[in-house]
C-alpha positions in Angstrom: -22.2 -100.8 -40.2 -23.2 -97.2 -41.2 -22.1 -95.9 -44.6 -19.3 -93.4 -43.8 -19.0 -90.3 -46.0 -15.7 -90.1 -47.8 -13.5 -87.0 -47.3 -9.9 -86.0 -48.1 -7.5 -84.4 -45.7 -4.1 -82.6 -46.0 -1.0 -83.4 -44.0 -1.9 -80.4 -41.8 -5.3 -81.9 -41.1 -3.7 -85.2 -40.2 -1.4 -83.5 -37.7 -4.4 -81.9 -36.0 -6.3 -85.1 -35.9 -3.4 -87.1 -34.4 -2.2 -84.3 -32.1 1.4 -84.3 -33.6 3.5 -81.8 -35.6 3.6 -81.5 -39.4 7.1 -82.8 -39.3 5.9 -86.0 -37.6 3.4 -86.7 -40.4 6.2 -86.2 -43.0 8.3 -88.6 -41.1 5.5 -91.2 -41.1 5.2 -90.9 -44.8 8.9 -91.7 -45.3 9.2 -94.4 -42.6 6.1 -96.5 -43.0 5.3 -98.4 -46.2 1.7 -98.9 -45.1 1.0 -95.2 -44.6 -2.0 -94.4 -46.9 -1.2 -93.3 -50.4 -2.4 -89.9 -51.6 -5.9 -90.1 -53.1 -5.9 -86.6 -54.6 -4.3 -83.2 -54.7 -0.9 -82.5 -56.2 2.6 -83.7 -55.5 3.5 -80.6 -53.4 0.2 -80.8 -51.5 -1.3 -84.3 -51.5 -4.7 -85.2 -50.1 -5.4 -88.5 -48.2 -8.6 -90.4 -47.7 -9.9 -89.5 -44.2 -11.2 -93.0 -43.3 -7.9 -94.6 -44.4 -5.9 -92.2 -42.4 -8.1 -92.7 -39.3 -7.7 -96.5 -39.6 -3.9 -96.2 -39.9 -3.8 -93.9 -36.9 -6.0 -96.2 -34.8 -3.6 -99.1 -35.5 -0.9 -97.0 -33.8 -2.9 -95.6 -31.0 -3.3 -92.0 -32.4 -7.0 -92.1 -33.4 -8.3 -90.7 -30.1 -6.0 -87.7 -29.9 -8.7 -85.4 -31.3 -11.6 -84.6 -28.9 -15.2 -84.6 -30.3 -15.1 -80.8 -30.6 -11.9 -81.1 -32.7 -13.5 -83.8 -34.8 -16.4 -81.5 -35.4 -14.0 -78.6 -36.3 -12.2 -80.9 -38.7 -15.3 -82.2 -40.4 -16.7 -78.7 -40.8 -13.4 -77.6 -42.4 -13.7 -80.5 -44.8 -17.3 -79.6 -45.7 -16.9 -77.7 -49.0 -20.4 -76.2 -49.2 -21.7 -76.2 -45.6 -24.7 -78.2 -44.5 -28.3 -77.6 -45.3 -29.9 -75.1 -47.6 -31.6 -72.6 -45.2 -31.5 -68.9 -46.1 -28.4 -68.3 -43.9 -26.4 -71.3 -45.0 -25.4 -74.5 -43.4 -24.2 -73.2 -40.0 -27.5 -71.7 -39.2 -29.3 -75.0 -39.7 -26.7 -76.8 -37.6 -27.4 -74.3 -34.8 -31.0 -75.5 -34.7 -29.9 -79.1 -34.7 -27.6 -78.5 -31.6 -30.7 -77.4 -29.6 -32.6 -80.5 -30.7 -29.7 -82.9 -29.9 -29.1 -81.3 -26.5 -32.6 -82.5 -25.5 -31.8 -86.1 -26.4 -30.3 -88.7 -24.0 -26.8 -90.0 -24.6 -28.1 -93.3 -25.7 -30.4 -91.6 -28.3 -27.4 -89.6 -29.6 -25.3 -92.7 -29.9 -28.0 -94.5 -31.8 -28.4 -91.5 -34.2 -24.6 -91.3 -34.9 -24.6 -95.0 -35.9 -27.3 -94.6 -38.5 -26.6 -95.0 -42.2 -26.1 -91.7 -44.0 -29.6 -91.5 -45.5 -31.3 -92.4 -42.3 -29.1 -90.0 -40.4 -30.1 -87.1 -42.6 -33.8 -88.0 -42.1 -33.4 -88.2 -38.4 -31.6 -84.8 -38.2 -34.4 -83.2 -40.2 -37.0 -84.6 -37.9 -35.0 -83.5 -34.8 -34.6 -80.0 -36.1 -38.3 -79.7 -37.0 -39.2 -80.6 -33.4 -37.6 -77.3 -32.1 -38.2 -75.1 -35.1 -40.8 -73.0 -33.3 -38.4 -72.0 -30.6 -35.8 -70.4 -32.9 -36.2 -67.5 -35.4 -36.3 -68.8 -39.0 -36.3 -72.3 -37.8 -38.4 -73.8 -40.6 -37.3 -75.4 -43.9 -34.2 -77.2 -42.7 -33.0 -79.8 -45.1 -30.1 -82.3 -44.8 -28.7 -84.6 -47.4 -26.7 -87.8 -47.5 -23.6 -85.7 -48.1 -24.1 -83.9 -44.8 -23.8 -87.2 -42.8 -20.2 -86.7 -41.7 -21.0 -83.3 -40.1 -24.2 -84.5 -38.6 -22.5 -87.5 -37.1 -19.7 -85.4 -35.6 -22.3 -83.0 -34.2 -24.3 -85.6 -32.4 -21.2 -87.1 -30.9 -19.9 -83.7 -29.8 -23.2 -82.9 -28.1 -23.3 -86.3 -26.4 -19.7 -86.0 -25.1 -19.1 -82.3 -24.5 -22.5 -80.7 -24.3 -24.6 -78.3 -26.4 -22.7 -75.2 -25.3 -19.4 -76.6 -26.4 -20.8 -77.7 -29.7 -22.4 -74.3 -30.2 -19.0 -72.7 -29.6 -17.4 -74.8 -32.4 -20.1 -73.7 -34.8 -19.7 -70.1 -33.7 -16.1 -70.1 -34.7 -17.1 -70.8 -38.3 -20.1 -68.5 -38.1 -18.1 -65.5 -37.0 -15.6 -66.1 -39.8 -18.5 -66.1 -42.2 -19.9 -62.9 -40.7 -16.6 -61.0 -40.3 -17.6 -58.3 -42.8 -20.6 -57.5 -40.8 -18.6 -56.9 -37.6 -20.2 -59.7 -35.6 -18.4 -60.7 -32.4 -19.1 -61.9 -29.0 -19.1 -59.6 -25.9 -16.4 -61.0 -23.5 -18.0 -62.8 -20.6 -16.4 -60.6 -17.8 -17.7 -57.5 -19.6 -21.2 -59.0 -20.1 -21.4 -59.8 -16.4 -20.3 -56.3 -15.5 -23.0 -54.7 -17.5 -25.6 -57.1 -16.0 -24.4 -56.4 -12.5 -24.7 -52.6 -13.1 -28.5 -53.0 -13.3 -30.0 -52.2 -9.9 -32.2 -54.7 -8.1 -33.2 -57.9 -9.9 -35.0 -57.0 -13.2 -37.2 -59.8 -14.4 -37.8 -58.7 -17.9 -34.6 -57.8 -19.9 -34.3 -56.7 -23.5 -31.2 -56.6 -25.8 -32.2 -55.0 -29.1 -28.8 -55.9 -30.7 -28.3 -59.2 -29.1 -25.7 -60.8 -31.4 -24.7 -64.1 -29.9 -26.7 -63.5 -26.7 -23.9 -62.9 -24.3 -25.6 -60.0 -22.5 -28.9 -61.9 -22.1 -27.0 -64.9 -20.8 -25.4 -62.7 -18.2 -28.9 -61.3 -17.3 -30.2 -64.9 -16.9 -27.3 -65.6 -14.5 -28.5 -62.7 -12.4 -32.0 -64.1 -12.2 -33.9 -62.5 -15.2 -37.0 -64.6 -16.0 -38.0 -63.1 -19.3 -35.3 -62.6 -22.0 -36.0 -60.7 -25.2 -33.5 -60.2 -28.0 -33.4 -58.9 -31.6 -30.6 -58.9 -34.1 -30.3 -57.8 -37.8 -28.4 -60.9 -38.7 -30.7 -64.0 -38.9 -27.8 -66.4 -38.1 -26.9 -64.3 -35.0 -30.5 -64.3 -33.8 -30.7 -68.0 -34.2 -27.4 -68.6 -32.4 -28.6 -66.3 -29.6 -31.9 -68.2 -29.2 -30.2 -71.6 -29.1 -27.5 -70.4 -26.6 -30.2 -69.0 -24.3 -32.4 -72.0 -24.5 -29.4 -74.2 -23.6 -28.2 -72.1 -20.6 -31.2 -70.3 -19.2 -32.8 -71.9 -16.1 -36.0 -74.0 -16.7 -39.1 -71.8 -16.9 -37.2 -68.8 -18.4 -39.1 -67.1 -21.3 -36.8 -66.7 -24.3 -38.0 -64.7 -27.3 -35.5 -63.7 -30.0 -36.4 -62.1 -33.4 -34.3 -61.4 -36.5 -34.8 -57.8 -37.9 -33.3 -54.3 -37.6 -34.4 -53.0 -34.3 -34.3 -49.3 -35.3 -36.2 -49.8 -38.6 -38.4 -52.8 -37.7 -38.8 -53.1 -33.9 -40.0 -56.6 -33.2 -41.2 -55.7 -29.7 -42.9 -52.3 -30.2 -45.2 -52.7 -27.1 -42.6 -54.2 -24.8 -41.9 -52.3 -21.6 -38.8 -53.9 -20.1 -37.5 -53.6 -16.5 -34.0 -53.3 -18.0 -32.1 -53.1 -21.3 -28.6 -54.3 -22.0 -27.0 -53.5 -25.3 -23.7 -53.5 -27.2 -24.9 -51.8 -30.4 -23.0 -51.5 -33.7 -20.7 -48.6 -33.8 -20.2 -45.9 -36.4 -23.2 -47.0 -38.6 -24.2 -44.1 -40.9 -27.0 -46.2 -42.5 -29.1 -46.6 -39.4 -32.3 -45.1 -40.8 -31.7 -41.4 -40.3 -33.9 -40.3 -43.3 -36.9 -42.5 -42.7 -36.9 -42.2 -38.9 -36.6 -38.4 -38.6 -40.0 -38.1 -37.0 -39.9 -41.3 -34.9 -41.5 -40.8 -31.4 -38.5 -42.6 -29.8 -36.4 -39.4 -30.2 -37.7 -37.8 -27.0 -34.3 -36.3 -26.3 -33.6 -34.9 -29.8 -33.2 -36.4 -33.3 -29.8 -38.1 -33.5 -27.5 -36.8 -36.2 -26.6 -39.1 -39.1 -23.2 -39.7 -37.5 -24.8 -40.5 -34.1 -26.3 -44.0 -34.5 -25.2 -44.7 -30.9 -27.5 -42.0 -29.6 -30.3 -43.5 -31.6 -29.7 -46.8 -29.8 -29.6 -45.0 -26.4 -33.0 -43.5 -27.0 -34.4 -46.7 -28.4 -33.3 -48.4 -25.2 -34.9 -45.7 -23.0 -38.2 -46.0 -25.0 -38.4 -49.7 -24.1 -38.0 -49.1 -20.3 -40.7 -48.9 -17.7 -40.5 -45.6 -15.8 -37.6 -46.0 -13.4 -36.1 -48.9 -15.3 -32.4 -48.9 -16.1 -30.3 -49.5 -19.2 -26.6 -50.3 -19.6 -25.0 -49.7 -23.0 -21.5 -50.3 -24.3 -20.5 -47.3 -26.4 -17.4 -45.9 -28.2 -15.7 -43.0 -26.4 -16.5 -40.6 -29.3 -20.2 -40.7 -28.3 -19.3 -38.8 -25.1 -17.8 -35.8 -26.9 -18.6 -35.6 -30.6 -19.9 -32.1 -31.5 -22.8 -33.6 -33.6 -24.3 -35.2 -30.5 -24.1 -32.3 -28.1 -27.8 -31.4 -28.1 -29.0 -34.9 -27.4 -26.3 -35.4 -24.7 -27.4 -32.1 -23.0 -31.0 -33.3 -22.9 -30.1 -36.7 -21.5 -28.1 -34.9 -18.7 -30.8 -32.2 -18.1 -33.6 -34.7 -17.9 -31.7 -37.0 -15.5 -31.9 -39.9 -17.9 -28.1 -40.3 -17.9 -26.9 -41.5 -14.5 -23.3 -42.7 -15.0 -20.5 -43.1 -17.5 -17.8 -45.7 -16.8 -14.6 -45.7 -18.9 -13.0 -49.1 -19.6 -9.4 -50.0 -20.3 -8.1 -50.4 -23.9 -8.7 -54.0 -24.9 -11.9 -54.6 -23.0 -13.8 -55.6 -26.2 -13.8 -55.1 -29.9 -12.5 -52.7 -31.2 -9.5 -53.6 -29.0 -7.5 -50.4 -29.7 -9.8 -48.0 -28.0 -11.2 -47.6 -24.5 -14.9 -48.2 -24.6 -17.5 -46.7 -22.2 -20.5 -48.0 -20.3 -23.4 -45.6 -20.2 -26.0 -46.2 -17.4 -29.3 -44.7 -18.0 -32.7 -44.5 -16.2 -36.0 -43.7 -17.7 -37.4 -40.7 -15.7 -40.4 -41.4 -13.5 -43.2 -38.8 -13.5 -43.0 -37.1 -10.2 -39.8 -39.0 -9.3 -36.7 -37.7 -7.6 -34.7 -35.0 -9.4 -31.2 -36.1 -10.4 -28.7 -33.3 -9.8 -25.5 -35.0 -10.7 -23.9 -37.7 -13.0 -21.3 -40.2 -11.8 -18.1 -40.7 -13.8 -15.8 -43.6 -13.2 -12.4 -44.2 -14.8 -11.3 -47.8 -14.5 -8.8 -47.5 -17.3 -6.0 -45.5 -15.8 -4.2 -48.1 -13.5 -4.3 -50.8 -16.2 -3.5 -48.5 -19.2 0.0 -49.8 -19.7 -1.0 -53.4 -19.6 -3.9 -52.8 -22.0 -1.7 -50.9 -24.4 0.9 -53.7 -24.4 -1.8 -56.3 -24.9 -3.4 -54.3 -27.8 0.0 -54.2 -29.5 1.0 -57.8 -29.0 -2.1 -59.8 -28.5 -3.5 -62.1 -31.1 -5.8 -60.6 -33.8 -8.9 -62.6 -32.8 -12.5 -61.8 -32.1 -12.6 -64.2 -29.2 -11.8 -61.8 -26.4 -8.3 -63.2 -25.6 -7.0 -59.6 -25.2 -9.9 -58.9 -22.9 -9.0 -62.0 -20.8 -5.7 -60.5 -19.9 -7.2 -57.5 -18.1 -7.7 -57.4 -14.4 -11.5 -57.7 -14.5 -11.7 -58.2 -10.7 -10.3 -54.7 -10.2 -12.3 -53.2 -13.0 -15.6 -54.7 -11.8 -14.9 -53.8 -8.2 -14.2 -50.1 -9.0 -17.2 -49.7 -11.2 -19.7 -51.5 -8.9 -18.4 -49.9 -5.7 -18.7 -46.4 -7.1 -22.1 -47.0 -8.8 -23.7 -48.7 -5.9 -22.6 -45.9 -3.5 -23.8 -43.2 -5.9 -27.1 -44.9 -6.6 -27.8 -45.4 -2.9 -27.3 -41.7 -2.1 -26.0 -39.3 -4.8 -25.9 -36.3 -2.5 -23.7 -38.2 0.0 -21.3 -39.7 -2.5 -17.7 -39.0 -1.8 -15.4 -38.7 -4.8 -12.4 -41.0 -5.1 -9.7 -38.9 -6.7 -8.5 -40.3 -10.0 -11.2 -43.0 -10.0 -14.7 -41.7 -9.5 -16.4 -38.3 -9.3 -20.0 -37.1 -9.1 -20.3 -33.9 -11.3 -23.2 -31.5 -10.9 -25.6 -31.3 -13.9 -25.1 -27.5 -14.2 -21.3 -28.1 -14.6 -21.8 -30.4 -17.5 -24.2 -28.2 -19.5 -21.6 -26.1 -21.1 -21.0 -25.4 -24.8 -19.5 -28.9 -25.5 -21.3 -31.2 -23.0 -18.2 -33.4 -23.0 -19.0 -36.5 -20.9 -15.6 -38.2 -21.1 -14.9 -39.8 -17.7 -11.1 -39.5 -17.9 -11.3 -35.7 -18.3 -13.8 -35.2 -15.6 -12.4 -37.7 -13.1 -8.8 -36.5 -13.4 -10.0 -32.9 -12.7 -10.6 -34.0 -9.1 -6.9 -34.7 -8.4 -6.6 -31.2 -6.9 -8.7 -32.5 -4.0 -6.2 -35.1 -3.0 -4.5 -34.5 0.4 -0.7 -33.9 -0.4 0.4 -35.7 2.8 -1.8 -38.7 2.0 -0.5 -38.9 -1.6 3.1 -38.6 -0.5 2.7 -41.3 2.1 1.0 -43.6 -0.5 3.8 -43.0 -3.1 6.5 -43.6 -0.5 4.9 -46.9 0.6 4.6 -48.1 -3.0 8.1 -47.1 -3.7 9.4 -49.1 -0.7 7.4 -52.1 -1.9 9.0 -51.7 -5.3 12.5 -51.7 -3.8 11.7 -54.9 -2.0 10.3 -56.4 -5.2 13.4 -55.4 -7.1 15.6 -57.2 -4.6 13.4 -60.3 -4.8 13.6 -60.2 -8.6 17.4 -60.0 -8.4 17.5 -63.1 -6.3 15.2 -65.0 -8.6 17.2 -63.9 -11.6 20.3 -65.3 -10.0 19.2 -68.9 -10.6 21.8 -70.5 -13.0 21.6 -74.1 -12.1 21.5 -75.6 -15.6 23.9 -77.2 -18.1 24.1 -77.1 -21.9 23.1 -80.3 -23.6 26.1 -82.0 -25.1 26.3 -82.0 -28.9 22.6 -81.6 -29.8 19.3 -80.9 -28.1 17.9 -83.7 -26.1 15.1 -85.7 -27.9 12.0 -86.8 -25.9 9.9 -89.9 -26.0 6.5 -88.4 -25.2 2.9 -89.4 -24.5 -0.2 -87.3 -24.9 -2.1 -86.1 -21.8 -5.0 -88.2 -23.0 -2.8 -91.3 -23.0 -1.5 -90.5 -19.5 -5.1 -90.0 -18.3 -6.1 -93.4 -19.7 -3.2 -95.0 -17.9 -4.2 -93.4 -14.6 -1.1 -91.1 -14.3 -3.3 -88.0 -14.3 -6.9 -87.0 -14.4 -8.3 -84.3 -16.7 -11.1 -82.1 -15.2 -13.1 -79.4 -16.7 -16.0 -77.1 -15.7 -19.2 -78.7 -16.9 -21.1 -76.3 -19.3 -24.8 -75.7 -18.9 -26.8 -78.6 -20.5 -23.7 -80.7 -21.0 -23.4 -84.4 -20.4 -19.9 -85.4 -19.4 -18.3 -88.1 -21.4 -17.6 -91.5 -19.9 -14.6 -92.7 -18.0 -13.1 -94.5 -20.9 -11.3 -91.4 -22.2 -9.8 -90.4 -18.9 -11.7 -87.1 -18.8 -13.4 -86.4 -15.5 -16.4 -84.2 -14.6 -17.2 -81.8 -11.8 -19.6 -82.6 -9.1 -17.7 -81.7 -5.9 -20.5 -79.9 -4.2 -18.8 -76.6 -4.5 -20.3 -73.7 -2.6 -21.5 -70.6 -4.3 -19.2 -68.4 -2.1 -16.0 -69.9 -3.5 -13.9 -67.8 -5.9 -13.3 -68.9 -9.4 -9.9 -69.4 -11.1 -9.8 -67.9 -14.6 -7.4 -67.9 -17.5 -6.4 -64.3 -16.8 -5.5 -65.3 -13.2 -3.0 -67.8 -14.6 -1.7 -65.2 -17.0 -1.1 -62.6 -14.3 0.0 -65.1 -11.7 -2.7 -63.9 -9.3 -5.0 -65.7 -7.0 -8.6 -66.7 -8.1 -10.6 -63.6 -9.0 -13.5 -64.9 -11.1 -17.2 -64.4 -10.4 -19.0 -67.6 -9.2 -21.9 -66.5 -11.4 -20.0 -67.5 -14.5 -19.9 -71.3 -13.6 -22.3 -73.9 -12.3 -21.2 -74.0 -8.7 -22.9 -77.3 -8.1 -20.7 -79.1 -10.7 -17.6 -77.0 -11.1 -14.4 -78.9 -9.9 -12.7 -77.7 -6.8 -9.0 -77.3 -7.3 -6.6 -78.9 -4.9 -2.9 -78.5 -3.9 -0.7 -80.0 -6.7 -3.2 -79.5 -9.5 -1.9 -78.0 -12.7 -4.1 -75.4 -14.4 -3.6 -74.6 -18.1 -5.3 -71.7 -20.0 -7.7 -73.0 -22.6 -7.2 -70.0 -24.9 -3.7 -69.4 -26.2 -2.7 -65.7 -26.2 0.2 -63.8 -27.6 0.0 -61.1 -24.9 2.5 -62.7 -22.6 2.1 -64.3 -19.2 2.2 -67.9 -18.0 0.1 -70.6 -19.7 0.3 -73.0 -16.8 0.2 -72.8 -13.0 0.7 -75.3 -10.1 -1.9 -74.8 -7.4 -0.5 -74.1 -3.9 -2.1 -73.8 -0.5 -3.3 -70.2 -1.1 -5.2 -71.1 -4.2 -6.7 -74.5 -3.1 -10.4 -74.7 -2.6 -11.3 -72.3 -5.5 -13.6 -73.4 -8.3 -12.3 -74.2 -11.8 -13.5 -71.4 -14.1 -14.4 -71.5 -17.8 -11.6 -71.7 -20.4 -9.2 -73.4 -17.9 -8.1 -77.0 -18.1 -7.2 -78.9 -14.8 -4.6 -81.7 -14.8 -4.5 -83.6 -11.5 -1.3 -85.8 -11.5 -0.7 -88.9 -9.5 2.2 -87.7 -7.3 3.7 -91.2 -7.3 4.0 -91.0 -11.1 4.2 -87.4 -12.1 5.8 -84.3 -10.6 3.4 -81.3 -10.7 6.0 -78.7 -11.6 7.6 -81.0 -14.2 4.1 -81.4 -15.7 3.3 -77.7 -15.6 6.6 -76.8 -17.3 6.1 -79.0 -20.3 2.3 -78.5 -20.6 2.8 -74.7 -20.8 5.7 -74.8 -23.2 5.3 -72.6 -26.2 5.8 -75.3 -28.8 3.6 -77.7 -27.0 0.7 -75.2 -26.8 1.1 -74.3 -30.4 0.9 -77.9 -31.5 -2.2 -78.5 -29.5 -4.1 -75.3 -30.5 -6.9 -75.3 -33.0 -9.2 -72.8 -34.5 -8.7 -69.6 -36.6 -10.7 -66.9 -34.9 -10.1 -68.3 -31.4 -7.0 -70.4 -30.6 -8.3 -73.2 -28.4 -5.9 -75.5 -26.6 -7.0 -79.2 -26.8 -5.8 -80.6 -23.4 -5.7 -84.2 -24.5 -3.2 -83.4 -27.3 -0.6 -81.8 -25.1 2.5 -84.0 -24.9 4.7 -84.9 -21.9 8.1 -86.5 -21.9 8.3 -90.0 -20.3 11.0 -89.6 -17.6 11.7 -91.4 -14.3 10.2 -89.6 -11.3 13.5 -88.6 -9.9 14.5 -86.9 -13.1 11.1 -85.3 -13.3 11.7 -83.7 -9.9 15.0 -82.1 -11.1 13.2 -80.6 -14.0 10.3 -79.6 -11.8 12.6 -77.7 -9.4 14.0 -75.8 -12.4 10.5 -75.0 -13.7 9.5 -73.8 -10.2 12.5 -71.4 -10.2 11.5 -70.1 -13.7 7.9 -69.6 -12.4 9.3 -67.5 -9.4 11.3 -65.4 -11.8 8.2 -64.6 -13.9 6.1 -63.9 -10.8 8.6 -61.6 -9.3 9.1 -59.8 -12.6 5.3 -59.3 -13.0 5.1 -58.0 -9.4 8.0 -55.6 -9.9 6.5 -54.3 -13.1 3.1 -53.6 -11.5 4.7 -51.8 -8.6 6.9 -49.8 -10.9 3.9 -48.7 -13.0 2.0 -47.8 -9.8 4.9 -45.8 -8.3 5.4 -43.9 -11.5 1.7 -43.1 -11.8 1.5 -41.8 -8.2 4.6 -39.7 -8.6 3.7 -38.3 -12.0 0.2 -37.5 -10.9 1.3 -35.9 -7.7 3.9 -33.7 -9.5 1.5 -32.6 -12.2 -1.4 -32.2 -9.8 0.5 -30.0 -7.4 0.5 -32.3 -4.4 4.2 -33.3 -4.7 7.1 -30.9 -5.2 10.6 -31.7 -6.5 13.0 -31.8 -3.5 15.3 -28.8 -3.2 18.1 -31.2 -2.4 17.6 -33.0 -5.7 17.4 -29.7 -7.5 20.6 -28.5 -5.9 22.4 -31.7 -6.7 21.2 -31.6 -10.3 22.5 -28.0 -10.7 25.8 -28.9 -9.3 26.1 -31.9 -11.7 25.4 -29.7 -14.7 28.0 -27.1 -13.6 30.5 -29.9 -13.0 30.2 -30.8 -16.6 30.8 -27.2 -17.6 27.2 -26.6 -18.7 25.6 -23.2 -18.7 21.9 -22.4 -18.2 20.2 -21.6 -21.5 19.0 -18.0 -22.0 
């Protein structure tokens, strides 16, 4: 038997390991004489020996409630000083080990996890050394006997859940450690949008501020064969390299360096087909003094307060003539007075092709609406660019975004971003950009959404490139009759939706529990899966090796076609159909959802919306997207609506959520009451009615916002006029109350 490293856990840690509440742990301590005695801490906050707790839980069937990912999280939390002694701390060394472990077979990983502590540390060092050349700063990794618990948990997590899932667990801790530096991951839908805005199929792509590598991963999904990244934080550069090597197709060139791109460009001679970048914002220490005469400033020396315009020109300098760049920038870049001269030259030269405004909440910082700048390096003798495209995707979802920014969880994981309608945002941006890029002179403006503005009209004293200002200026071109018809049709739909909402709200078929609230005898979803009452499915990450059948967790492998839509967490929240991009999943292994499946969002969000959904005929056949758990019940034993109602319950989700920067729902820890099928169906019908109420409320809210937007815009834009009948009625009402007109 291997020597197991000793560790101590709190009652809160025990509740997470067992998948129960803190109150349950307190109850165990009182009821069971054989519950482990405290081994440390103080009376008000005792500590318990981890191995003694696990043995006690195993004797009562609770030991398997925590997934390998949760076991790794717990072990990392219990590791007082991290692991390894590399220059960036223990997490950076573990990132390197993830890459090495992902290249081993499941049997090899099992054998490694069973080694004694000393041999395990030696094995981990040897594995990490084998991939050191592929990762920046990969040398000098050292592990000790005291690191064995973390190493063992890491090998098991890679074996059972794959390298990407393991990398995600380490990233949670890494981002906490890097919070002061502003490190965060670009949300996947936004990363995919930026990659899809690059025309054609660029083979060589650079991200000079690559962070975790999300943009380069998106480029790889679009077919890029050479990926180059640089980041000032060594731990971020290492994470980016590991993530890309795990996910990029075989044969892809991956080169990531750790250094400041503006001060110490690691790829000075690189001419890329495309550049993707989400640079740091508001950095006044970007090198203004020492870089004043840098040849990259072909469009003007950026002011000290304009670090973003330095990144814009750095990106253009790395492009081949005619190559494109897409950068995510704060809105101030478009209108700040200090950047006027550089903006004017970018417009005059034709380097700036388009600016796309995003809704509030698209990415960090969540409280402002960011912009995407699309640039093209001018070609000698190439076509003259006479106009710039401006797209405003923010307006129709502004209310939802503002609500989400106020109420959403304060995380860096993009859960606020997930609540946005990315299908609509992506469609508006791509449709307008593709039409404009194909023939700028023939582009037809879409009032309120997209407008091509002549260069001469932009070169005024301010050179303000804010899309909202420029796009809304085109409202005067809207046909009044067309707008009136659209507003009336939307209003009629709202009236119908309000009637449907009234019918749904009329449901009152329930009784108060007598005396006190009903108590449940429950089982975890993992227990039900082992007993065959349901099957748990998930989308297989790149490079993962699904775990065996003994835990009840299934894998994909349904031969899904690439044309199928993808069901995302935001689709569940909004109650919409599947809107995800197939490029975000492995379509050859992603599970195909079927009628009666129950989908649960994998990231808990405080921004509202449903957590669970029962699949109907309209949704069947779509692919299971990332960050969604699929529960497939045996209809002879479990009612689908009953299951969805309890799985999505607020208390249940809270008890099964882990993590601090990102709240992840562990599916196996969700609990379900054990009730006869007939009683389940009664609850299921009640939950179905509740679902209808929420869906009708969301539909009515969307239509109300759209109706108000059309009417308000038409009145202020001059296309709609107040009715003379309404004006007369209003005057009569005032006079009837004895009111006088003010003078």
